[in-house]
VOGU-3710 file (C-alpha; in Angstrom, 3 decimals, decimal comma):
1> mkrsslskkd> 18,426/-58,314/-32,334  18,084/-57,725/-28,604  21,291/-56,855/-26,540  20,560/-59,391/-23,892  20,443/-62,277/-26,607  24,335/-61,553/-26,813  27,163/-62,984/-24,891  29,742/-60,366/-23,961  32,172/-61,805/-26,160  29,858/-61,482/-28,986
11> rrnliriiva> 29,132/-58,020/-27,939  32,488/-57,010/-27,643  33,428/-58,409/-31,104  30,599/-56,770/-32,848  31,619/-53,585/-31,790  35,180/-54,068/-32,836  33,685/-54,906/-36,243  31,476/-52,103/-36,475  34,311/-49,611/-35,723  36,629/-51,349/-38,170
21> lvlffaifit> 33,869/-51,197/-40,737  33,001/-47,634/-39,976  37,062/-46,703/-40,563  37,464/-49,220/-43,617  34,701/-47,620/-45,429  35,826/-44,160/-44,605  39,234/-44,681/-45,923  38,287/-47,075/-48,618  35,841/-44,074/-50,008  38,513/-41,211/-49,563
31> dkcitlgsvf> 40,898/-43,484/-51,371  38,718/-43,885/-54,402  37,983/-40,476/-54,565  41,054/-38,571/-54,142  43,845/-41,540/-54,454  45,597/-41,800/-50,898  48,704/-42,747/-52,930  49,036/-39,404/-54,677  48,541/-37,016/-51,464  52,210/-36,994/-51,170
41> sgpfawvfpf> 54,746/-37,088/-53,791  57,994/-39,280/-54,112  58,944/-42,848/-53,670  57,517/-43,282/-50,251  54,038/-41,919/-51,170  52,772/-45,508/-50,588  53,467/-45,290/-46,695  50,470/-42,896/-46,114  47,786/-45,296/-47,321  49,595/-48,153/-46,101
51> alylavylli> 49,375/-46,909/-42,374  45,811/-46,066/-42,639  44,754/-49,451/-43,961  47,308/-51,016/-41,616  45,817/-49,456/-38,488  42,416/-51,073/-39,733  44,000/-54,381/-40,299  45,508/-54,746/-36,776  42,352/-53,578/-35,321  40,115/-56,278/-37,111
61> gydvlwrair> 43,030/-59,147/-37,451  45,332/-59,074/-34,273  43,467/-62,195/-33,152  43,780/-64,013/-36,623  47,695/-63,252/-36,590  48,099/-64,507/-33,103  46,264/-67,764/-33,420  48,265/-68,272/-36,709  51,549/-67,719/-34,887  50,431/-69,946/-31,740
71> niahgqvfde> 49,103/-72,822/-34,068  52,491/-72,696/-36,059  54,434/-72,872/-32,841  52,444/-76,063/-32,110  53,078/-77,588/-35,403  49,654/-76,952/-36,786  50,286/-75,002/-39,683  47,677/-75,505/-42,422  44,421/-73,850/-41,090  41,991/-71,303/-41,855
81> nflmciatlg> 44,107/-68,611/-39,808  47,518/-69,401/-41,799  45,666/-68,870/-44,999  44,049/-65,888/-44,087  47,587/-64,380/-42,565  49,501/-65,411/-45,707  46,919/-64,087/-48,195  46,418/-60,966/-46,630  49,996/-60,051/-45,304  50,839/-60,935/-49,242
91> afalaiyrgv> 48,650/-58,470/-50,266  50,165/-55,953/-48,230  53,483/-57,172/-49,669  52,344/-56,684/-53,184  50,825/-53,563/-52,685  54,082/-52,087/-51,016  56,154/-53,522/-54,076  54,054/-51,842/-56,412  54,371/-48,643/-54,405  57,968/-48,805/-54,529
101> tgqpiegfde> 58,174/-49,685/-57,956  56,123/-46,816/-59,244  52,958/-48,760/-60,002  49,406/-48,150/-59,333  49,056/-49,128/-55,508  46,274/-52,038/-55,181  46,023/-54,550/-52,321  45,931/-52,657/-49,196  42,234/-52,223/-49,406  41,563/-56,058/-50,247
111> acavllfyqv> 43,841/-57,121/-47,660  41,598/-55,422/-44,969  38,502/-56,450/-46,628  39,856/-60,256/-46,567  40,007/-60,052/-42,882  37,183/-57,882/-42,131  34,362/-59,936/-43,782  36,354/-63,296/-42,421  35,654/-61,921/-38,698  31,974/-60,915/-39,884
121> gewfqsyatg> 31,585/-64,469/-40,726  33,286/-65,950/-37,509  30,927/-63,598/-35,647  27,903/-65,188/-37,304  29,248/-68,445/-36,393  29,431/-67,572/-32,797  26,140/-65,775/-32,713  24,478/-69,178/-34,281  26,266/-71,199/-32,013  25,261/-69,330/-28,992
131> rsrksiaslm> 21,681/-69,756/-30,247  21,787/-73,367/-30,712  23,548/-73,733/-27,474  20,544/-71,796/-25,444  18,533/-74,923/-25,548  21,175/-77,167/-24,263  22,153/-74,153/-21,813  18,844/-74,450/-20,427  19,389/-78,090/-19,535  22,709/-77,209/-18,052
141> dirpdyanvl> 21,161/-74,729/-15,919  19,331/-77,671/-13,813  22,698/-78,028/-11,930  21,614/-77,414/-8,291  23,830/-74,910/-6,229  23,079/-76,026/-2,817  21,064/-78,355/-0,885  18,983/-77,612/2,394  19,786/-80,776/4,623  18,292/-80,952/8,148
151> rgeepervdp> 20,927/-82,637/10,328  19,994/-80,927/13,381  17,193/-78,475/14,375  17,826/-76,029/11,574  18,326/-77,191/7,895  22,116/-76,713/6,876  22,950/-75,400/3,651  25,543/-77,542/1,826  26,792/-78,798/-1,486  24,552/-81,388/-2,999
161> teveagelil> 27,628/-83,837/-3,358  27,660/-84,078/0,394  24,239/-85,321/1,075  23,871/-88,946/1,362  20,929/-91,156/0,450  18,261/-91,509/3,490  18,989/-87,669/4,510  16,054/-85,301/4,792  16,072/-81,964/2,719  14,113/-78,685/2,652
171> vnpgekvpld> 13,153/-77,372/-0,920  11,912/-73,670/-0,621  9,588/-72,240/-3,068  11,865/-71,037/-6,179  14,781/-73,596/-5,514  15,735/-76,138/-7,573  15,111/-79,567/-6,282  19,141/-80,640/-5,863  18,704/-84,498/-5,516  16,131/-87,257/-6,271
181> givergastl> 13,951/-88,435/-3,327  10,467/-89,034/-1,903  8,189/-86,273/-0,610  7,825/-86,797/3,358  6,122/-83,637/4,139  4,312/-80,897/1,932  2,539/-80,627/-1,572  3,728/-78,451/-3,973  3,999/-77,812/-8,102  7,187/-78,535/-9,897
191> dtkaltgesl> 8,525/-76,951/-13,368  9,835/-79,865/-14,953  10,258/-78,116/-18,390  13,972/-78,250/-18,603  13,773/-82,017/-17,820  10,961/-82,999/-20,167  10,211/-80,039/-22,328  6,713/-79,879/-20,544  5,463/-76,719/-20,020  2,472/-77,353/-17,610
201> prevnlgsev> 3,943/-77,785/-14,030  3,491/-81,242/-12,124  1,648/-81,741/-8,753  3,577/-83,265/-6,185  2,465/-84,393/-2,627  2,960/-87,004/0,121  4,555/-90,088/-1,350  5,486/-88,538/-4,654  8,804/-89,118/-6,121  10,572/-85,798/-7,232
211> vsgsvnltsq> 13,641/-85,571/-9,498  16,475/-83,160/-9,263  16,852/-80,518/-11,738  13,114/-79,674/-11,521  12,030/-76,421/-9,750  9,779/-76,114/-6,838  7,082/-73,346/-7,313  4,746/-72,885/-4,622  5,202/-74,529/-1,266  7,994/-76,096/1,064
221> lwvrvtrpfy> 8,610/-79,667/0,178  10,461/-82,013/2,921  12,172/-84,677/0,517  14,126/-87,856/1,602  16,940/-88,477/-0,556  16,821/-91,782/-2,352  20,136/-91,550/-4,437  23,484/-89,301/-3,869  24,115/-86,528/-6,182  26,721/-88,696/-8,358
231> dstvskilel> 23,861/-91,235/-9,199  21,131/-88,331/-9,616  19,005/-87,859/-12,562  20,523/-84,246/-12,867  24,007/-85,742/-12,742  23,371/-88,460/-15,512  21,851/-85,540/-17,625  24,522/-83,247/-17,458  27,305/-85,869/-17,964  24,727/-87,048/-21,285
241> vesaseqksk> 24,571/-83,362/-22,644  28,610/-82,464/-21,904  29,667/-85,673/-23,841  27,194/-85,035/-26,748  29,768/-83,338/-28,744  32,292/-86,115/-28,663  30,106/-88,353/-30,894  31,045/-87,173/-34,275  28,736/-87,928/-37,494  30,219/-89,210/-40,768
251> aehfitkfak> 29,517/-85,914/-42,265  31,907/-84,576/-39,660  34,749/-87,067/-40,148  34,410/-86,450/-43,824  34,920/-82,997/-43,642  37,655/-83,036/-40,868  39,781/-85,545/-43,264  38,566/-82,993/-45,933  40,161/-80,237/-44,654  43,092/-82,200/-43,289
261> yytpivvgva> 44,232/-83,008/-47,007  42,689/-80,291/-48,861  44,324/-77,256/-47,051  48,195/-78,141/-47,833  47,001/-79,124/-51,549  45,548/-75,822/-52,338  48,354/-74,008/-50,627  50,647/-75,870/-52,905  48,573/-75,189/-56,101  48,950/-71,351/-55,074
271> allavvppli> 52,661/-71,784/-54,560  52,701/-73,107/-58,147  50,383/-70,429/-59,460  52,548/-67,848/-58,224  55,943/-69,335/-59,448  55,355/-71,298/-62,660  53,522/-68,726/-64,907  55,959/-66,134/-64,063  58,795/-68,201/-65,134  57,101/-67,904/-68,682
281> dsdwstwiyr> 55,772/-64,583/-69,022  57,750/-62,762/-65,834  54,613/-60,923/-65,160  55,032/-62,006/-61,345  52,750/-59,278/-59,934  49,541/-60,393/-61,664  50,300/-64,050/-60,898  51,316/-63,485/-57,081  47,890/-61,524/-56,984  45,964/-64,523/-58,615
291> alsflvvscp> 47,635/-66,793/-56,065  46,788/-64,663/-53,172  43,136/-64,460/-54,076  43,214/-68,370/-54,684  44,574/-68,810/-51,151  41,355/-66,781/-49,775  38,740/-68,332/-51,922  40,244/-71,677/-50,992  39,800/-71,426/-46,995  37,324/-74,349/-46,258
301> calvisipls> 35,611/-72,378/-43,526  32,018/-72,655/-44,706  32,383/-76,502/-44,575  34,353/-76,643/-41,378  32,051/-74,306/-39,446  28,584/-74,832/-41,003  28,419/-78,676/-40,757  29,088/-79,288/-37,268  26,813/-76,276/-36,416  24,031/-77,760/-38,340
311> ffagigaasr> 24,327/-80,910/-36,014  24,819/-78,892/-33,110  21,635/-76,736/-33,821  19,631/-80,420/-34,447  20,706/-81,500/-30,851  19,719/-78,138/-29,604  16,339/-77,707/-31,172  15,653/-81,642/-29,871  16,716/-80,766/-26,498  14,159/-77,778/-26,367
321> ygilikgsny> 11,387/-80,482/-26,484  12,795/-82,670/-23,808  14,593/-85,188/-26,530  18,536/-85,789/-25,501  20,550/-86,859/-28,351  23,796/-88,133/-27,440  25,584/-87,013/-30,408  25,485/-85,994/-33,992  26,244/-89,692/-35,225  23,131/-90,819/-33,435
331> lekfnsantf> 21,128/-88,043/-35,001  22,483/-88,767/-38,333  21,763/-92,464/-38,056  18,169/-92,019/-36,962  17,333/-89,877/-40,002  17,865/-93,273/-41,936  15,858/-95,183/-39,229  13,191/-97,385/-40,963  12,419/-100,044/-38,553  10,930/-99,262/-35,179
341> vfdktgtltk> 10,777/-102,121/-32,561  8,454/-101,076/-29,730  8,478/-102,642/-26,329  4,621/-102,968/-25,009  3,953/-102,385/-21,415  5,168/-98,694/-20,417  6,028/-98,116/-24,054  2,946/-98,555/-25,982  0,703/-98,934/-23,121  0,728/-96,943/-19,548
351> gnfavakivp> 1,924/-100,070/-17,814  -0,834/-99,744/-15,279  -3,737/-101,516/-15,137  -7,424/-100,550/-15,563  -11,158/-101,496/-15,404  -12,252/-101,694/-18,979  -15,406/-103,507/-18,457  -17,620/-104,949/-16,034  -20,250/-107,697/-16,637  -22,864/-108,324/-13,798
361> egkeqevlrl> -25,403/-110,864/-13,204  -27,171/-108,245/-11,094  -26,212/-104,697/-10,247  -22,589/-103,464/-11,690  -21,901/-101,396/-8,362  -22,040/-104,475/-6,224  -19,763/-106,440/-8,391  -17,143/-103,732/-7,946  -17,955/-103,226/-4,280  -17,399/-106,905/-3,430
371> aaiaehgssh> -14,314/-107,015/-5,542  -12,836/-103,793/-3,799  -13,585/-105,833/-0,236  -11,447/-108,678/-1,476  -8,582/-106,857/-2,886  -8,273/-104,183/-0,568  -4,810/-104,187/1,107  -3,166/-105,926/-1,915  -0,368/-104,151/-3,493  -0,998/-106,142/-6,736
381> piaksilqky> -1,397/-103,908/-10,014  -4,854/-105,659/-10,872  -5,980/-105,041/-7,099  -5,025/-101,363/-7,470  -6,750/-100,957/-10,463  -10,191/-102,385/-8,664  -9,691/-100,054/-5,859  -9,075/-97,099/-8,169  -12,315/-97,758/-10,093  -14,186/-98,234/-6,939
391> aktpeggytl> -12,943/-94,927/-5,776  -14,247/-95,543/-2,181  -13,091/-97,007/1,047  -14,061/-100,547/1,107  -16,003/-102,162/3,988  -13,668/-103,692/6,425  -13,593/-106,509/9,012  -12,984/-109,519/6,318  -10,211/-111,758/6,821  -8,315/-112,019/3,515
401> tnlagagvka> -6,740/-115,154/2,587  -4,400/-114,888/-0,871  -4,992/-118,109/-2,916  -1,805/-118,401/-4,828  -2,416/-118,851/-8,678  -6,028/-118,265/-8,225  -7,260/-115,194/-6,247  -8,254/-114,058/-2,851  -10,859/-115,190/-0,373  -12,507/-112,591/2,096
411> ekegsvilcg> -14,476/-113,848/4,966  -16,580/-112,111/7,729  -19,130/-113,549/9,962  -20,109/-116,317/7,828  -20,181/-114,355/4,543  -17,544/-115,600/2,012  -16,355/-113,413/-0,949  -14,288/-115,192/-3,830  -12,359/-112,703/-6,239  -10,369/-114,507/-8,621
421> nqklmqdngi> -9,934/-116,368/-11,977  -11,885/-119,125/-13,455  -10,191/-121,770/-11,499  -10,982/-120,481/-8,385  -14,559/-120,540/-9,338  -14,487/-123,839/-10,781  -12,514/-125,343/-7,528  -15,541/-123,960/-5,289  -17,996/-125,354/-7,680  -19,452/-122,001/-9,075
431> avspmegvgt> -20,717/-121,693/-12,544  -19,832/-118,634/-14,063  -20,859/-116,621/-17,439  -17,116/-116,429/-19,458  -16,293/-112,978/-20,537  -15,153/-112,230/-23,822  -12,237/-110,024/-24,484  -8,476/-109,303/-24,493  -7,077/-108,931/-20,785  -7,175/-110,487/-17,189
441> vvyvarngqf> -10,769/-111,395/-16,250  -11,801/-111,311/-12,728  -14,322/-113,143/-11,471  -16,409/-112,281/-8,281  -18,658/-114,661/-6,325  -20,448/-114,464/-2,710  -21,470/-117,232/-0,529  -21,397/-119,655/-3,698  -23,552/-117,394/-6,083  -21,552/-115,724/-8,911
451> igsllivdei> -22,234/-112,106/-8,807  -20,258/-110,926/-12,309  -16,846/-110,154/-13,973  -14,402/-107,613/-14,377  -12,106/-107,127/-17,711  -8,658/-105,608/-16,306  -6,470/-104,625/-19,431  -3,261/-102,641/-19,635  -4,403/-99,178/-21,165  -3,002/-98,122/-24,586
461> kpesrevvsa> -1,518/-94,536/-24,434  -3,649/-92,193/-26,314  -0,651/-90,995/-28,439  0,396/-94,564/-29,654  -1,946/-94,785/-32,434  -1,046/-91,338/-33,860  2,609/-92,100/-33,447  2,484/-95,779/-35,365  0,441/-94,075/-38,114  3,173/-91,280/-38,521
471> lnkmgaktvm> 5,792/-93,859/-38,601  4,023/-96,093/-41,147  3,459/-93,107/-43,364  7,066/-92,497/-43,302  7,432/-95,634/-44,885  8,750/-97,334/-41,777  7,901/-100,738/-40,283  6,242/-100,917/-36,755  7,165/-103,986/-34,711  6,079/-104,899/-31,064
481> ltgdneaias> 7,700/-107,384/-28,894  6,165/-108,518/-25,649  6,152/-111,045/-22,903  2,047/-111,157/-23,173  0,070/-113,985/-24,705  -0,848/-114,283/-28,197  -4,426/-112,791/-27,949  -3,418/-109,844/-26,007  -0,732/-109,003/-28,349  -2,786/-109,545/-31,584
491> svakeigltg> -5,601/-106,970/-30,057  -2,893/-104,259/-28,981  -1,152/-104,432/-32,409  -4,610/-104,411/-34,501  -5,750/-101,352/-32,293  -2,543/-99,546/-32,631  -1,914/-100,322/-36,254  1,467/-101,954/-36,044  2,799/-103,824/-39,261  3,817/-106,832/-36,900
501> ykagllpqnk> 4,385/-108,168/-33,444  6,244/-111,006/-31,579  4,279/-112,271/-28,398  5,113/-114,577/-25,383  8,865/-113,419/-25,326  10,906/-113,353/-22,075  13,548/-110,465/-21,741  16,434/-112,938/-23,439  13,959/-113,742/-26,032  13,378/-110,003/-27,040
511> vekvekmlaa> 17,410/-109,677/-27,555  17,285/-112,965/-29,613  14,619/-111,164/-31,952  16,243/-108,028/-32,454  19,372/-109,770/-33,343  17,664/-111,546/-35,920  16,091/-108,720/-37,423  19,348/-106,891/-37,377  20,969/-109,929/-39,221  18,157/-109,947/-41,831
521> kgkkdvlcfv> 17,824/-106,059/-42,678  19,652/-104,374/-45,679  23,101/-102,557/-45,138  21,328/-98,957/-45,359  18,782/-100,038/-42,853  18,768/-98,572/-39,422  16,694/-100,601/-36,749  15,402/-98,607/-33,413  14,248/-100,050/-30,001  11,915/-98,188/-28,274
531> gdgindapvl> 11,642/-99,118/-24,352  11,307/-98,190/-21,023  15,118/-98,154/-20,247  14,591/-100,241/-17,143  14,406/-103,566/-18,287  15,209/-103,180/-21,650  18,721/-102,195/-21,468  20,444/-105,115/-23,423  17,909/-104,531/-26,265  18,252/-100,819/-26,012
541> mrsdvgiamg> 22,481/-101,344/-26,220  22,231/-103,890/-29,231  20,162/-102,109/-31,642  21,514/-99,415/-34,159  19,771/-96,565/-32,258  18,235/-97,179/-28,812  15,385/-94,815/-27,484  14,203/-94,728/-23,851  10,917/-93,713/-22,629  10,314/-91,957/-19,416
551> gvgsdaaiea> 14,293/-90,696/-19,164  13,307/-88,674/-15,682  14,812/-91,104/-12,928  15,708/-93,867/-15,007  19,529/-94,887/-14,960  18,991/-97,428/-17,424  17,344/-95,198/-19,964  20,176/-92,606/-19,537  23,045/-95,058/-19,779  21,819/-97,845/-22,575
561> sdivlmkddl> 19,978/-95,667/-24,985  21,198/-93,229/-27,596  18,203/-90,877/-27,727  16,107/-90,474/-24,367  12,688/-88,921/-24,551  12,623/-87,301/-20,960  8,886/-86,613/-21,517  7,104/-90,118/-21,541  5,689/-89,286/-24,763  5,684/-91,276/-28,021
571> rgiplakria> 5,332/-88,162/-29,837  8,940/-87,206/-29,542  9,985/-89,918/-31,730  8,360/-88,399/-35,118  9,529/-85,038/-34,022  12,832/-86,487/-33,514  12,703/-87,709/-37,016  11,445/-84,652/-38,604  14,311/-82,696/-36,648  16,972/-85,322/-38,061
581> kktmvivmen> 15,751/-85,194/-41,441  15,791/-81,223/-41,511  19,382/-81,350/-39,845  20,751/-83,826/-42,775  18,991/-81,722/-45,550  20,662/-78,832/-44,497  24,017/-80,421/-44,124  23,926/-82,046/-47,638  22,904/-78,337/-49,022  25,630/-76,783/-47,294
591> iifsiaikva> 28,287/-79,127/-48,578  27,102/-79,163/-51,865  26,798/-75,513/-52,009  29,938/-74,524/-50,641  32,087/-77,138/-52,636  30,342/-75,995/-56,123  30,851/-72,089/-55,368  34,188/-72,464/-54,338  35,493/-74,697/-57,164  33,704/-72,155/-59,660
601> ililtavgfa> 35,557/-69,054/-58,204  38,972/-71,171/-57,705  38,779/-71,754/-61,643  37,978/-68,201/-62,362  40,472/-66,817/-59,985  43,066/-69,371/-61,271  42,434/-68,204/-64,974  41,990/-64,043/-63,957  38,711/-63,782/-64,587  37,927/-63,074/-60,858
611> nmwlavfgdv> 39,841/-60,646/-58,472  40,218/-60,748/-54,490  37,042/-59,292/-53,920  34,965/-62,045/-55,306  37,730/-64,371/-53,742  36,241/-62,390/-50,525  32,598/-63,467/-51,496  33,676/-67,102/-52,130  35,083/-67,440/-48,691  33,477/-65,171/-46,116
621> gvaviailna> 30,195/-64,809/-48,252  29,768/-68,667/-48,710  30,504/-69,285/-44,881  28,014/-66,542/-43,987  25,072/-67,813/-46,216  26,003/-71,653/-44,736  25,733/-70,505/-41,493  22,512/-68,715/-41,672  21,225/-72,006/-43,594  22,218/-73,891/-40,688
631> mrvngkyek> 20,627/-71,879/-38,217  17,119/-73,088/-39,832  17,430/-75,986/-37,954  16,890/-74,746/-34,493  13,429/-73,341/-35,491  10,122/-74,113/-34,280  8,590/-77,844/-34,867  5,082/-78,851/-34,145  4,720/-81,348/-31,612
//
C-alpha cells in the first residue's frame, strides 16, 4: 500500500492501531506466560493488569467512548458506539469483580480486543470509502479556481462566479477551462478525461465549443463566455455529484430500518440473558459474560457499513468511465432494466447528414461539383453534408435562389443549376432516374438536363449495432422512437438489430408511446429511455430510468435524466449495466453472509458455545470481509 494513497486521517489512525496492536500483544503474551494478576499478591492484585490493559483500551477507544457519550446526549442511544462501550466496559467491570472476589481474572484482554478489532474494521471502511471516492473526487477536481477575464488591456484574475456571459477570457496551458464558451482566438488540445472518461485529448480551434472543467494542454485560448458559472457544465455536474448520496436505494432503506429496530431488540435480549438465567442457577458471572459477548456480536456494523459502501463503490466505478449516476436508487433500479427505448437522431445515429451514395448520368465528380455550387452558403444540414463531401471551395459568382419545399436554383451567365427534390425536377419538366435507397434524395440538373442524384442519410453510430446486440443478449427489449418516416425507421431498425420501432412521431407522441409502454409493463419490469437530453427531456423524466447521451454542455441532460453518459458513446449503457449487476450481487452477498454468520454466532453465544473472541470475529471479522467484498465493485471493467 503506498503512503500517498492514504489520507492524513487514515494514516494517523493506522499508526494508532499499529501502536495499540503492538502494546496489546506484548501485554497479552506476557499475561499468558506469567499471569499478570499474580505478579502482586493481595486483594488488589488485579489493579496491575487492569492498568496495563486500560492504557491500551483508552489509546484505541477514546473516540468511540466520546461518540457514544455525545450521541446519548443527543438522544441517539442505540448505535454501534453504544453497543461497543456497554460490552467492553461491562467486560472490564466483570473482570474487576472476579479479581475482587478472588476468582481468575478474565475480561480485560477481551475488552481491549473488541475495541481494537472494531477500530481495524472502521479503518478498512474508511480506506475503502476513500478508494471509491477517488473516482468521484476526480470529478470534484474539475472545479476551476479562477478565470482570466479581459476587462482592460491586461487579463484580470477573478472568481469564475464574477464572469458574465459575453465576456472574453484567456485560458493558458495547464489551466482548467473555467466557463463554457466559444473559441475566438487560438487552437489547442483539451483534456476532457474528468468529464467524459475519454483519455484521448480533444482538439479545438476557432469557433469550437469548449466546456468548463476540461484542462487546456498546449496553447493559449481566448474564449467568449456563453453562460455564467451557475449555469455552466462544471457547476451542474458538481451539483449532481454532491447530491448523488442523498438518493438511497431500497436496500439501504431496508438496512436503515433494520438497524433502527434490531439494535434495541438485541440490547433487550442481552439484558434478559444477563438477568433471567442467573435467577435460576445464581451463576451471574457466566451469564453476564455471555450477555456481553452477545452484545458484541449483535452490532450490525457489517450491514450498516458494507451496503452503502457497495453502492458508493458502484457509483464511483461508473464515474471513472464518464457515467454519472444520480443516486444508489437509480443504480439498483438500472440493474433490473429490461426495456430500452431509444431516440434515433443523435442517439442511435450521429445526427449529422452525410452523402452515402452518388448515382451520376455521366461523371460522379460533376454531380457533386454542381450540387456544391448550388448549396454553397446554405446552413441546412443536407447542404453542409454535400459541401463536406466535395471538400473544395465551390465556384462562385452564381445567384442563388431558395425554392421553399423544393430546393435551390443557381444562375450565372445563362447557366442554370437546379438542386433539390423530385418535385423540383417535375416542375421544370426534367425527367429523372429515380434513386432507390432509404434517406433524402437530392437530384441535380443543369440547363434542363438531368446530371445525377445523391442519397443523403443520417449516419448510424458505429457502436449502435454492438450495444443493441449486447442488450438483446441480456434479454432486454430494444425499441426506437423516431419522427422519421416508416421506410427510414424500418431500415435503421433492421440494420441495428432493434426488436421494435415506432415511426412518424412528434415529441408529444413519444411521451404518449412511453406512457403506454409503462402501463403495459410488468410490476418488476424497468423501462429506460435513452435520448440526447435536449428535446427528449419530458420522456427522460417520465421513464423509470432516463439516460442522457452527450451530457457535456447539455443542461437538459443533467437536469432531466437519472444517468448521464458524459461521453457521447452508447457503450456506456451495457458497461453501466455490468457495474449495476456486480454491485447488486455484492450487496446481496453481504446481506446474506452478514446475517447468517451473526445469527449463528448469536445462538452459539447464548447457549455458551462461543466466547467473546468468537464474538469479536462475528462483529469485526464479518464487517472486514463484507467491506473487502464491497471494494470489488470498484475494480476495472472492459468498455
